[in-house]
C-alpha positions, 0 to 999 in steps of 0.5 A: 686190823686197820688199813694202815696195818694191813698195807704194811703187812702187804708191803712186808709179804711182798718184799719177803716174796721177792727176796724168795724168788730172787734168792731161787733165781740166783740159786737156779742161775748158779748151777750149771746152764746148757746150751747149744752153740752149734748144730751140724747141718749134714752133708746134704745141707743147702746152705753148703756141705757141713759135718756130722758126728764132731769129735773132740774139741781143742781151743786157741787162745782167742777161744776158737774152737776146732774139731773134726767131723767124721762124717759130713763134707763132699764126700758124695758120689761125684768126688773121689769117695762114694759116702760122707767123709769128713771135715775139719772145722773152727767155731768161732765166738760171738764178737758181742756178748750174746751173739751167736758162734760162727762155724767155719768149714776149713776142710773137706775130705775128698778135696783131692785124690788120697786126702783121707776120709772120715777123721777121728779123735782130737787135732794137735795144734802148734805155735803157728797154728797148723793143725796135725790129725788122723784120718781112719782111712786112706781113699788111696789112689783117688778112688773109693776104698779104705786103705789104712788111714792117713796122717795129715797137716792143716795149714793156715792161709797167709790172709785172713779169709784165705784157703786152709792148705791139707798135706798128707804127711804119712800114709799107714800101710799096714804092716810094720806101720800100723793100720786105722788111727784110733785118733786122740793124739798127744805131744811131747816137748819136742813136737813129736805126736803120738797115737794109737792104731786098731790094726796092723803090726807083725807080731807073728809070735803070738798065740792067736791072734797073730799076725798083722792085725793087733795095733800098736803104738806110733810116733810121728817125728817132726822134720830135723831140717826145713822141707824135710818129711815126718818120719813114723816109727811104731811099736807093739811092746805093751808090756803083753797086751794087744789091741790098744784102746786108743787114748793116750796120756803123756808125762813130762819125761815122755813115758806114755800111758794107755790100756789095751783090750781084753781078747778071748781068755788068753788076753786081759785088759791091761794098763802099759807104760812105754818107756822112750828109748835113751837115744832116737831110734831105739826100742821103746819098753813096755811094762804092764801096770795092771790087768783088769779081772773083768766082773765088778772090776771092769774090763773095758778101759777106755782112755787114761789122763794122769796128774803132776804126781802121775796118778793115772785116772780112767774108766771102764765101760763095765764093771762097778756096782752095777756093772755099768762102769767105773772111774778109777785111779792108778797109784804108783807105789814106793816098791814100783807097783801100782794100786788101783782103786775105783772112785765112783761106779755108775748106777744108770737111771738119772746118773750116767751110765757106760761112761767115755773115753779120757776125763779132763782134769782141772787146776784143782784136781776135780775130774770131769767127763761124759757117759753115753747112756743114763741121765734119766729120760730113757726113751727120748734117744734110740737106745732107750737108755737115755741120752748121755751125760756130763759128770763131775767127781771132785775129792774131799775129805770123806773122798770123792763124790759125783755130780751130773753136770748135765743130762742131755734131752735129745733133739730138737732142744738138745744134743744126744750120746756125747762124744768122748771128752769135754774141754774144760776153759775156766768156768766154762765146759765145751764139749760135742754130742754125735747126734742130736741138735735142731736139724730134723730128721738126721740130728747130725750133732752139736757142739755144747757149752755148760757155764 
């Protein structure tokens, strides 16, 4: 081979190699890419009293993210509580492409006496930009104490950069009105806000456990006139089940759907429907749609969502072929009954294990969720069963298939143990991890993005 032929062959090989690398790069870039938008600093941060342990996110039209942290803030010894008791935060997108996101603590619980401690779940945002949420405890009377929790409003300042104002709209008492809200609120078309409590109530007619500690569903109704008060109502009519499991979902008719937890041999986990009263102040009607027998069917149901046909989608933290949890759907039939179908069983290892909370549906009908464990890298996180995953379930001609969108790696490069729900905005996924990040040695949690 002469030098000219060798040179031509070399150039041809270089073109092929370059094309291969480009294609490989495109294939790699087109896959889901996760990055940490913010690592929480914790209550002892020198730069200020930040949060720790973030919960679910919501967003506004400008792309700002809002959420709560169960811990962190100023509630340490010198204030109204004796332990870190949480914050409300905003995370704003960068002004320029590739810039840093900016976190702002909007409110630190413990700023005012009786303002609540340990906010949980998600926030609800109204058209005026007011934020609504619940705290697990009240911290009543300006001293250290638990209490039964608050329902609060956080109002934006009249001028940019001003101070947000927190107002306690309702203080749970623990008798006929519930105790210890579980978070994950939903809102109807009239502005009524609904959630579940882990305790409280007065179902004295129940067999053990009876009395006032089995929880229920509350409604917070906005004032009917300017300057009026919010009104709370409460029901324990859950179709025969007790101890609601937290996240609710609501359809266009205002029907609520939720799950109860098993208790001993008397009560199974159930999926229930709550039908609103025909007139304000009436009685809600609760019906059990499905009862979980346990075993491979699962029993620990943690959150529901629904599509436009009111097919319910949920997860169980146990059950399935490997005993590590399932994704299921509950379909209404023409005769009024509901049929349960398991869509996926988690396998552990590189797959997820122990799914969390309410999944998110995108406009194509794909399901997104998180698992507490699994994802491989078993020794990187404290419990030794993986750092958790974000997963996606897609429906095709041959049924549902699962894709692990991200496997968390743990600190300091990544978060671990994701919070219950991810937020899908266009082609991006936002979420939080309860732990992890780059603030050693405590790792207070993160906000992440997957693109």
